[in-house]
N, C-alpha and C positions, 0 to 999 in steps of 0.2 A: 504494500500500500504506500503510495507516494507521500502521504502525510507523516509516515514514520521516518522518512529520510531527510537529510539536510537539503534545503533548497536555498536559493539566493534570497527568498522572501521570509524564511522562518528562523534564520539564525543571525547571531551577532558574534563578533570575534573579539577576544582580548589577547593582545600580544604583550607578554610580560617581560619587561626588563632586558630587552635585546640590546645590551650596552657593550661598548668596546672593551672596557676594562674587565668586565665580568667574564668575557671570553677567555681571559688568561687562566681562569680556574677550571676550564672544561677539560675533562678527560674521559667522558663517557661516550663521546662521538668525536670523530675528526672535526676540528674547528671549521675547516673549509667546507666540509659537507654540511655541517650545521648551518653555516651562513647561507649556503646555496638553498637548503631546504626552507629556511626562514624567509628568504627572499622570494622563493617560488610560492610559498603560502601567502605572503603579503601580496604578491602580484595577482594571484587567483582571487583573493578577497576583494581587492581593489577593482579588478576588471569586471567582476560580477556585481559591484555596487553593494557589497555586504558591509554593514556598519562595523567599523573596526576601532577599538579603543587601544591606544598605545600607552604603556606605562614605563616609568623608570624609577629607580630607587637610588638615593645617594648620588645623584648625577654630578653634583659639584664636589662631593667629598671623596668618593671611592669608585663609583660605578662608571663614571664617564658618560658621554652622550650616547644617544641612540645610534645604532649601526647606520652608517650613511646609506647603505643599500635600502634599508627599510624607510628611513626618513625621506629618501628620494621618491619612493612610491607614494607616500602620504605627505607630500611636501606642504600641503595646506593644513596639516594637523600637527599640533604639539602634543607630546606625551604628558600624561598626568603624572606628576612627581608624587609617589607614594612614600609613606613613612614607616610602613610595616611590611613584614614578609608576605602577608596575604593581601593581595589587592582587593579582595572582597571586604576587607575592613575599612577601605577608603570610601568615604561617602561619594566622592566625585566619580569613581569608577562605577559603583552601584547605581548611581543616578543616571549615568550614561547608558548603562545596560537596560535599566528599567524604562527609560525614555523610548527605547526602540519597541517595546511591547513584545519582544521575541523571547521565547522560552528555551531555545536551543543555543547553547554557548560553545563556541569553538575556542579552545585555549591552547596556547603554546608559549614557551618562554625558557628563560635560563634559571638554573637551580631548581630542577624538577622536584627535589625532595622538600624544599621549603616553599618557594614562591608559587610554583605551579600546583603542587599537591594541596597545600593549605587553601589556596584560592578555589580550586576545583571542588574540594570536599565541602567547603562552606557554601559554594554556589548550589551544589546538589542539595544540601540541607535547606536551602532557601527555595527549593522547588524547581531549579533549572535542570535541564537535560544537558549534561556536559560531555563534549567530545574533545579528547586530548590528542593533539597531533604529536605523537611520540618522537617522530624523526625530526621535528622542529623544536625539540627540547634538549637541554644539556645539563649535565651535572658534574660534580667533582670526580666521580668514578662510576663505573658500570653498576656496581652493587647498589649505590645510592639511587641511581636512575631506575634500575629494575625494581627495587623495593618501593619506591615512590609510585611507579606505574601500577604495581600490584595493589598497593594501598588505595589508589584512586579507583581501580576496577572493583575492589571489594566494597567501596562506598557507592558504586553505581555508575562511574564514568565509563565512557565508551572510547577505547583506544583506536586511533586511525593513523595513517601515514599521509603525507602530502598528496601523493598520487591518488589515494582513496578519496580524499576530500574533493579533489578535482573531478574524479570520475563520477562521484555521486552528484555533485553540483551540475556537471555537464549533462548527466543523464536526465535530470529534470528539465534543463534547457531544451534538450532534444524532444521532449514530450510536449512542449508548449506549442 
């Protein structure tokens, strides 16, 4: 049934803390591959007009600015600077998601075990259907990444990869 799938009209995305300096800590995935996947996801979201919220944490102190590849795609949008590990605790992020009226949340970001997992689990508890784009997430090591993904799945999140997101969204477009 088409209503159970992601469509360009029923989802909103949150790209969490894709910052240059945070990439230095990634070891769960090749950094070049992670950047390519995040860029591809951002490109898909933007080209299909899916509302996308960008976040940063500690941009001035330790995280650095948003990846230029992602900022280039969303050149007219500034990231929301969050102060906690879970973007779901930031009123600005929640307000932006709520404003869309969409209940399917596509999430990807850095530090899967903290920022992505905490945000996804809290969004699920708030009644959202969460799709985690696992190949556009990165962590300190593979154990942390795998544990975080398992934890999100146990909470009800649906894992996907970038190409699966594209295929599902394009499938809907072909049916119109």
